[in-house]
TIBADREN-112623 format. One record per residue (C-alpha): chain; z, x, y negated; residue number from 1. Coordinates in steps of 0.1 Angstrom, whole numbers, plus 2048, in hexadecimal, padded with zeros to 3 digits. Example, Ala and Ser with C-alpha at 12.3 -4.5 7.8 and 13.67 -1.06 7.14 Angstrom:
REM TIBADREN-112623
unit A&Z 84E&X 87B&Y 82D&pos 1
unit A&Z 847&X 889&Y 80B&pos 2
REM end
This chain:
REM TIBADREN-112623
unit A&Z B9A&X 94B&Y 5AC&pos 1
unit A&Z B9E&X 94E&Y 5D4&pos 2
unit A&Z B8A&X 935&Y 5DA&pos 3
unit A&Z B6E&X 946&Y 5C1&pos 4
unit A&Z B6C&X 963&Y 5CE&pos 5
unit A&Z B6A&X 955&Y 5F4&pos 6
unit A&Z B4A&X 944&Y 5E7&pos 7
unit A&Z B3E&X 960&Y 5DB&pos 8
unit A&Z B43&X 977&Y 5F7&pos 9
unit A&Z B34&X 959&Y 60C&pos 10
unit A&Z B13&X 95D&Y 5F5&pos 11
unit A&Z B11&X 981&Y 5F5&pos 12
unit A&Z B11&X 97D&Y 61E&pos 13
unit A&Z AF7&X 964&Y 620&pos 14
unit A&Z AE5&X 97A&Y 609&pos 15
unit A&Z AEB&X 997&Y 61F&pos 16
unit A&Z AE0&X 982&Y 640&pos 17
unit A&Z AC1&X 978&Y 631&pos 18
unit A&Z AB6&X 99D&Y 626&pos 19
unit A&Z ABD&X 9AA&Y 648&pos 20
unit A&Z AAC&X 989&Y 658&pos 21
unit A&Z A89&X 98F&Y 63E&pos 22
unit A&Z A8B&X 9B7&Y 644&pos 23
unit A&Z A74&X 9C2&Y 65F&pos 24
unit A&Z A88&X 9D0&Y 67B&pos 25
unit A&Z A82&X 9F6&Y 683&pos 26
unit A&Z A6B&X 9F0&Y 6A9&pos 27
unit A&Z A65&X 9CE&Y 69D&pos 28
unit A&Z A40&X 9C2&Y 69D&pos 29
unit A&Z A2E&X 9C6&Y 67D&pos 30
unit A&Z A49&X 9DF&Y 674&pos 31
unit A&Z A48&X A04&Y 668&pos 32
unit A&Z A56&X A11&Y 689&pos 33
unit A&Z A38&X 9FB&Y 69B&pos 34
unit A&Z A1C&X A08&Y 681&pos 35
unit A&Z A24&X A2C&Y 687&pos 36
unit A&Z A1E&X A2E&Y 6AE&pos 37
unit A&Z 9FE&X A15&Y 6A4&pos 38
unit A&Z 9F0&X A31&Y 68B&pos 39
unit A&Z 9F5&X A4B&Y 6A1&pos 40
unit A&Z 9E4&X A3A&Y 6BC&pos 41
unit A&Z 9C4&X A32&Y 6A6&pos 42
unit A&Z 9C6&X A56&Y 69D&pos 43
unit A&Z 9C6&X A65&Y 6BF&pos 44
unit A&Z 9AA&X A49&Y 6C6&pos 45
unit A&Z 995&X A56&Y 6AB&pos 46
unit A&Z 998&X A79&Y 6B4&pos 47
unit A&Z 98C&X A72&Y 6D7&pos 48
unit A&Z 96D&X A61&Y 6C5&pos 49
unit A&Z 965&X A7A&Y 6B3&pos 50
unit A&Z 967&X A93&Y 6D1&pos 51
unit A&Z 94F&X A7B&Y 6E3&pos 52
unit A&Z 937&X A7A&Y 6C8&pos 53
unit A&Z 93A&X AA5&Y 6C2&pos 54
unit A&Z 922&X AAC&Y 6D8&pos 55
unit A&Z 906&X A95&Y 6C6&pos 56
unit A&Z 913&X AA1&Y 6A6&pos 57
unit A&Z 90B&X AC3&Y 6B0&pos 58
unit A&Z 8EB&X ABD&Y 6BF&pos 59
unit A&Z 8E2&X AA7&Y 69E&pos 60
unit A&Z 8EC&X ABC&Y 681&pos 61
unit A&Z 8E3&X ADC&Y 697&pos 62
unit A&Z 8C2&X AD4&Y 6A4&pos 63
unit A&Z 8B6&X ABA&Y 694&pos 64
unit A&Z 8C1&X AB7&Y 671&pos 65
unit A&Z 8C6&X ADE&Y 66C&pos 66
unit A&Z 8A2&X AE7&Y 678&pos 67
unit A&Z 894&X ACC&Y 663&pos 68
unit A&Z 8A9&X AD8&Y 644&pos 69
unit A&Z 899&X AFB&Y 64A&pos 70
unit A&Z 878&X AF1&Y 651&pos 71
unit A&Z 874&X AE1&Y 62F&pos 72
unit A&Z 881&X AFB&Y 61F&pos 73
unit A&Z 865&X B16&Y 633&pos 74
unit A&Z 84C&X AFB&Y 62B&pos 75
unit A&Z 84B&X B08&Y 606&pos 76
unit A&Z 84D&X B2D&Y 614&pos 77
unit A&Z 834&X B45&Y 622&pos 78
unit A&Z 845&X B4F&Y 642&pos 79
unit A&Z 833&X B60&Y 664&pos 80
unit A&Z 859&X B66&Y 678&pos 81
unit A&Z 854&X B8E&Y 674&pos 82
unit A&Z 85B&X B8A&Y 64E&pos 83
unit A&Z 873&X B7A&Y 63A&pos 84
unit A&Z 867&X B5A&Y 628&pos 85
unit A&Z 857&X B5C&Y 605&pos 86
unit A&Z 857&X B3E&Y 5EC&pos 87
unit A&Z 837&X B32&Y 5E5&pos 88
unit A&Z 83E&X B0E&Y 5DB&pos 89
unit A&Z 829&X AF2&Y 5E0&pos 90
unit A&Z 809&X B0C&Y 5EA&pos 91
unit A&Z 80B&X AFF&Y 60F&pos 92
unit A&Z 806&X AE0&Y 605&pos 93
unit A&Z 7EB&X AE4&Y 5EE&pos 94
unit A&Z 7DA&X AF9&Y 607&pos 95
unit A&Z 7DC&X AE1&Y 622&pos 96
unit A&Z 7C3&X AC9&Y 60C&pos 97
unit A&Z 7B0&X ADC&Y 5F7&pos 98
unit A&Z 7A7&X AFB&Y 60F&pos 99
unit A&Z 7AD&X AF5&Y 632&pos 100
unit A&Z 78D&X ADF&Y 640&pos 101
unit A&Z 798&X AE4&Y 662&pos 102
unit A&Z 7BB&X AD4&Y 656&pos 103
unit A&Z 7A9&X AB4&Y 648&pos 104
unit A&Z 794&X AB2&Y 666&pos 105
unit A&Z 7B4&X AB1&Y 67C&pos 106
unit A&Z 7BD&X A93&Y 666&pos 107
unit A&Z 79C&X A81&Y 66B&pos 108
unit A&Z 7A1&X A86&Y 693&pos 109
unit A&Z 7C4&X A7D&Y 691&pos 110
unit A&Z 7BC&X A5D&Y 67D&pos 111
unit A&Z 7A1&X A51&Y 691&pos 112
unit A&Z 7B6&X A55&Y 6B2&pos 113
unit A&Z 7D4&X A43&Y 6A6&pos 114
unit A&Z 7BE&X A23&Y 695&pos 115
unit A&Z 7A5&X A21&Y 6B1&pos 116
unit A&Z 7BB&X A2A&Y 6CE&pos 117
unit A&Z 7DC&X A17&Y 6C5&pos 118
unit A&Z 7CB&X 9F4&Y 6C2&pos 119
unit A&Z 7B5&X 9F8&Y 6E4&pos 120
unit A&Z 7D5&X A02&Y 6F6&pos 121
unit A&Z 7EB&X 9E6&Y 6EC&pos 122
unit A&Z 7CF&X 9CD&Y 6EE&pos 123
unit A&Z 7CC&X 9DC&Y 718&pos 124
unit A&Z 7F3&X 9D5&Y 718&pos 125
unit A&Z 7F3&X 9B6&Y 70A&pos 126
unit A&Z 7D6&X 9AC&Y 721&pos 127
unit A&Z 7DF&X 9B6&Y 743&pos 128
unit A&Z 806&X 9AD&Y 736&pos 129
unit A&Z 7F8&X 98A&Y 734&pos 130
unit A&Z 7E7&X 989&Y 756&pos 131
unit A&Z 806&X 998&Y 764&pos 132
unit A&Z 81A&X 978&Y 757&pos 133
unit A&Z 803&X 95D&Y 769&pos 134
unit A&Z 806&X 973&Y 789&pos 135
unit A&Z 81F&X 969&Y 7A2&pos 136
unit A&Z 811&X 97F&Y 7C1&pos 137
unit A&Z 81C&X 9A3&Y 7C1&pos 138
unit A&Z 828&X 9A1&Y 7A1&pos 139
unit A&Z 845&X 9C0&Y 7A2&pos 140
unit A&Z 825&X 9D5&Y 7B5&pos 141
unit A&Z 80D&X 9D1&Y 795&pos 142
unit A&Z 826&X 9D7&Y 77D&pos 143
unit A&Z 82E&X 9F2&Y 787&pos 144
unit A&Z 80C&X A04&Y 790&pos 145
unit A&Z 807&X 9FA&Y 76F&pos 146
unit A&Z 823&X A0C&Y 75F&pos 147
unit A&Z 822&X A29&Y 772&pos 148
unit A&Z 802&X A3E&Y 75B&pos 149
unit A&Z 81F&X A39&Y 73C&pos 150
unit A&Z 836&X A4B&Y 753&pos 151
unit A&Z 820&X A68&Y 75C&pos 152
unit A&Z 804&X A64&Y 73D&pos 153
unit A&Z 80F&X A82&Y 72A&pos 154
unit A&Z 817&X A99&Y 743&pos 155
unit A&Z 800&X ABC&Y 747&pos 156
unit A&Z 7F9&X AB5&Y 76A&pos 157
unit A&Z 7E3&X A8F&Y 75B&pos 158
unit A&Z 7D7&X AA4&Y 73E&pos 159
unit A&Z 7C7&X ABF&Y 75D&pos 160
unit A&Z 7B9&X A9F&Y 774&pos 161
unit A&Z 7AD&X A8C&Y 754&pos 162
unit A&Z 797&X AAC&Y 749&pos 163
unit A&Z 78F&X AB2&Y 76E&pos 164
unit A&Z 781&X A8D&Y 771&pos 165
unit A&Z 76A&X A8F&Y 74E&pos 166
unit A&Z 764&X AB1&Y 756&pos 167
unit A&Z 73B&X AB5&Y 75F&pos 168
unit A&Z 732&X AAE&Y 780&pos 169
unit A&Z 753&X A9B&Y 780&pos 170
unit A&Z 75A&X A7C&Y 791&pos 171
unit A&Z 754&X A65&Y 770&pos 172
unit A&Z 738&X A7B&Y 76A&pos 173
unit A&Z 727&X A78&Y 78D&pos 174
unit A&Z 730&X A51&Y 78A&pos 175
unit A&Z 71A&X A49&Y 76B&pos 176
unit A&Z 704&X A64&Y 779&pos 177
unit A&Z 702&X A4A&Y 794&pos 178
unit A&Z 6F8&X A2B&Y 781&pos 179
unit A&Z 6E0&X A40&Y 76E&pos 180
unit A&Z 6F6&X A47&Y 755&pos 181
unit A&Z 6F1&X A6B&Y 74E&pos 182
unit A&Z 707&X A7A&Y 730&pos 183
unit A&Z 71A&X A99&Y 73E&pos 184
unit A&Z 73A&X AA1&Y 73D&pos 185
unit A&Z 74F&X A92&Y 722&pos 186
unit A&Z 767&X AB4&Y 71F&pos 187
unit A&Z 74E&X AC6&Y 70A&pos 188
unit A&Z 73A&X AAC&Y 6F9&pos 189
unit A&Z 744&X AA4&Y 6D6&pos 190
unit A&Z 736&X A86&Y 6D8&pos 191
unit A&Z 751&X A7A&Y 6F3&pos 192
unit A&Z 76C&X A8E&Y 6F3&pos 193
unit A&Z 782&X A79&Y 6DB&pos 194
unit A&Z 779&X A58&Y 6ED&pos 195
unit A&Z 780&X A68&Y 70C&pos 196
unit A&Z 7A4&X A70&Y 6FD&pos 197
unit A&Z 7A9&X A4E&Y 6F4&pos 198
unit A&Z 7A0&X A44&Y 715&pos 199
unit A&Z 7BD&X A5B&Y 725&pos 200
unit A&Z 7D4&X A49&Y 708&pos 201
unit A&Z 7CB&X A25&Y 711&pos 202
unit A&Z 7D0&X A29&Y 734&pos 203
unit A&Z 7F7&X A34&Y 72E&pos 204
unit A&Z 7F9&X A0A&Y 720&pos 205
unit A&Z 814&X A06&Y 73B&pos 206
unit A&Z 836&X A08&Y 724&pos 207
unit A&Z 825&X 9F0&Y 709&pos 208
unit A&Z 819&X 9DB&Y 725&pos 209
unit A&Z 83F&X 9D4&Y 732&pos 210
unit A&Z 84D&X 9CA&Y 711&pos 211
unit A&Z 831&X 9B4&Y 708&pos 212
unit A&Z 835&X 9A4&Y 72E&pos 213
unit A&Z 85C&X 99E&Y 724&pos 214
unit A&Z 853&X 990&Y 703&pos 215
unit A&Z 83B&X 977&Y 716&pos 216
unit A&Z 854&X 96D&Y 72E&pos 217
unit A&Z 869&X 961&Y 70D&pos 218
unit A&Z 852&X 94C&Y 700&pos 219
unit A&Z 859&X 92A&Y 708&pos 220
unit A&Z 83F&X 914&Y 722&pos 221
unit A&Z 844&X 8F4&Y 70B&pos 222
unit A&Z 833&X 905&Y 6F1&pos 223
unit A&Z 819&X 908&Y 707&pos 224
unit A&Z 81C&X 8E4&Y 714&pos 225
unit A&Z 81B&X 8DA&Y 6EF&pos 226
unit A&Z 7FE&X 8EB&Y 6E4&pos 227
unit A&Z 7EC&X 8DC&Y 705&pos 228
unit A&Z 7F4&X 8B9&Y 6FB&pos 229
unit A&Z 7E6&X 8BD&Y 6DA&pos 230
unit A&Z 7C7&X 8CC&Y 6ED&pos 231
unit A&Z 7C8&X 8EE&Y 6E3&pos 232
unit A&Z 7AE&X 907&Y 6FB&pos 233
unit A&Z 7BD&X 928&Y 70B&pos 234
unit A&Z 7B2&X 93A&Y 6EE&pos 235
unit A&Z 7C3&X 923&Y 6D6&pos 236
unit A&Z 7E5&X 924&Y 6E8&pos 237
unit A&Z 7DF&X 948&Y 6E7&pos 238
unit A&Z 7D9&X 94D&Y 6C4&pos 239
unit A&Z 7F1&X 92D&Y 6B7&pos 240
unit A&Z 80D&X 934&Y 6CF&pos 241
unit A&Z 80D&X 957&Y 6E8&pos 242
unit A&Z 805&X 96D&Y 6C8&pos 243
unit A&Z 81E&X 962&Y 6AC&pos 244
unit A&Z 838&X 95F&Y 6C5&pos 245
unit A&Z 831&X 981&Y 6D0&pos 246
unit A&Z 82D&X 990&Y 6AD&pos 247
unit A&Z 852&X 9A5&Y 6AE&pos 248
unit A&Z 845&X 9B3&Y 6CE&pos 249
unit A&Z 822&X 9BA&Y 6BE&pos 250
unit A&Z 835&X 9CA&Y 6A5&pos 251
unit A&Z 84C&X 9DE&Y 6BA&pos 252
unit A&Z 830&X 9EE&Y 6D0&pos 253
unit A&Z 81A&X 9F4&Y 6B0&pos 254
unit A&Z 830&X A09&Y 6A1&pos 255
unit A&Z 841&X A1C&Y 6BB&pos 256
unit A&Z 81B&X A23&Y 6C8&pos 257
unit A&Z 810&X A32&Y 6A4&pos 258
unit A&Z 82C&X A45&Y 6A3&pos 259
unit A&Z 827&X A52&Y 6C5&pos 260
unit A&Z 7FE&X A56&Y 6C1&pos 261
unit A&Z 801&X A6A&Y 6A4&pos 262
unit A&Z 819&X A85&Y 6BB&pos 263
unit A&Z 7FD&X A87&Y 6D2&pos 264
unit A&Z 801&X AAC&Y 6DD&pos 265
unit A&Z 7FF&X AB3&Y 706&pos 266
unit A&Z 7E1&X AA7&Y 713&pos 267
unit A&Z 7CA&X AB4&Y 6F5&pos 268
unit A&Z 7DC&X AD5&Y 6F7&pos 269
unit A&Z 7CE&X AD5&Y 71D&pos 270
unit A&Z 7AF&X AC5&Y 71A&pos 271
unit A&Z 7A2&X ADD&Y 6FE&pos 272
unit A&Z 7B6&X AFA&Y 70F&pos 273
unit A&Z 7C6&X AFD&Y 6EC&pos 274
unit A&Z 7A8&X B04&Y 6DA&pos 275
unit A&Z 7A3&X AE1&Y 6CA&pos 276
unit A&Z 77B&X AE2&Y 6D6&pos 277
unit A&Z 767&X AD6&Y 6DB&pos 278
unit A&Z 75E&X AD7&Y 6B0&pos 279
unit A&Z 782&X AD2&Y 6AA&pos 280
unit A&Z 77E&X AAC&Y 6BA&pos 281
unit A&Z 79F&X AB1&Y 6CD&pos 282
unit A&Z 7B0&X AC7&Y 6B0&pos 283
unit A&Z 7C6&X AAD&Y 6AC&pos 284
unit A&Z 7E7&X AAE&Y 690&pos 285
unit A&Z 800&X ABC&Y 6A2&pos 286
unit A&Z 7E6&X AD5&Y 6B6&pos 287
unit A&Z 7DD&X AE0&Y 697&pos 288
unit A&Z 800&X AE4&Y 68D&pos 289
unit A&Z 809&X AF7&Y 6AD&pos 290
unit A&Z 7ED&X B0E&Y 6AA&pos 291
unit A&Z 7F7&X B14&Y 686&pos 292
unit A&Z 818&X B1F&Y 68E&pos 293
unit A&Z 815&X B2E&Y 6AE&pos 294
unit A&Z 7F4&X B3F&Y 6B0&pos 295
unit A&Z 7F1&X B47&Y 68A&pos 296
unit A&Z 818&X B4A&Y 684&pos 297
unit A&Z 813&X B38&Y 665&pos 298
unit A&Z 833&X B24&Y 667&pos 299
unit A&Z 836&X B1B&Y 641&pos 300
unit A&Z 817&X B0D&Y 641&pos 301
unit A&Z 820&X AFB&Y 664&pos 302
unit A&Z 83B&X AEE&Y 655&pos 303
unit A&Z 829&X AE1&Y 637&pos 304
unit A&Z 811&X AD1&Y 64F&pos 305
unit A&Z 837&X AC2&Y 667&pos 306
unit A&Z 83E&X AB4&Y 643&pos 307
unit A&Z 820&X AA2&Y 63B&pos 308
unit A&Z 81D&X A8F&Y 65E&pos 309
unit A&Z 846&X A82&Y 65A&pos 310
unit A&Z 83A&X A74&Y 638&pos 311
unit A&Z 81B&X A66&Y 642&pos 312
unit A&Z 828&X A55&Y 65E&pos 313
unit A&Z 849&X A49&Y 64D&pos 314
unit A&Z 830&X A38&Y 634&pos 315
unit A&Z 81D&X A2A&Y 64F&pos 316
unit A&Z 83E&X A1A&Y 65D&pos 317
unit A&Z 846&X A12&Y 63A&pos 318
unit A&Z 827&X 9FB&Y 637&pos 319
unit A&Z 82B&X 9EC&Y 65A&pos 320
unit A&Z 84D&X 9E2&Y 655&pos 321
unit A&Z 842&X 9D6&Y 633&pos 322
unit A&Z 82A&X 9C2&Y 63B&pos 323
unit A&Z 839&X 9B2&Y 65C&pos 324
unit A&Z 84B&X 999&Y 648&pos 325
unit A&Z 826&X 988&Y 644&pos 326
unit A&Z 81A&X 989&Y 66A&pos 327
unit A&Z 836&X 98A&Y 681&pos 328
unit A&Z 84E&X 96E&Y 689&pos 329
unit A&Z 86E&X 96C&Y 695&pos 330
unit A&Z 87D&X 951&Y 6A9&pos 331
unit A&Z 897&X 939&Y 690&pos 332
unit A&Z 883&X 948&Y 672&pos 333
unit A&Z 87B&X 929&Y 661&pos 334
unit A&Z 86F&X 93D&Y 63F&pos 335
unit A&Z 84F&X 942&Y 645&pos 336
REM end
């Protein structure tokens, strides 16, 4: 009997030791005593992160998302600042496409500016980038010189100088007259003022040029050497090696420049003195939107114009992203 009790006591002692050994000790790594400080530290870090994000969140909701939602509401109203908005449904949108001929002209002028100016600008940027890629002397100087117009191109001062250059008896008119080309000033010429605006946009090719140059630096030299072994000339190397390898960069520049071109405002406002003339040839979409909102105080109508522009740009971006699978080549992607 005694031996049985001793064996039972010994067994219970062994079980207690095993239980204590397997139970997480307070303060031991992985135990509850360690988890509480970790949870507290994680909460403090989260609070610090949200505190740093707070200014951006306030700006995003208060200065971006909130005004966008309110402008969407205003686009369905008649609003002139001095009276409360009056709900009119889709009347503003119907009026845009059926009753406002000036709006349709601004759409046409903007479309010509975008779909003509952007390709020419990208071709100029790519051409200069290829020249700089093969230039070893004073590359930094030329790169900075060509990039400088992009830094100041959208400024008011450049628009004023550009307007003065293309005025009647200005430097451009005088130079062309010296060559026997008498066409007068471009600013007041209905046929030439839009090409002048496109030329101003093309002159600001510095930003896409730098991106093209960075992409050219990443093209392996071995591909050009292999093309030369196969007997490829300069044009064949450009078409079969340079363009495919640069296609992601071309897509990036095309997307950004297209979006930026739809937003042209400052240069058109300065060159036309805010009127969009002559004959509406500089009345770009954003300039006409500005006139409707702040000259005519038709903020509901201008809000509808803004949302139409947003939808059109979003559709164009969607089309570019959908079609880029057919012509954009990414390194390491063998699916094409």
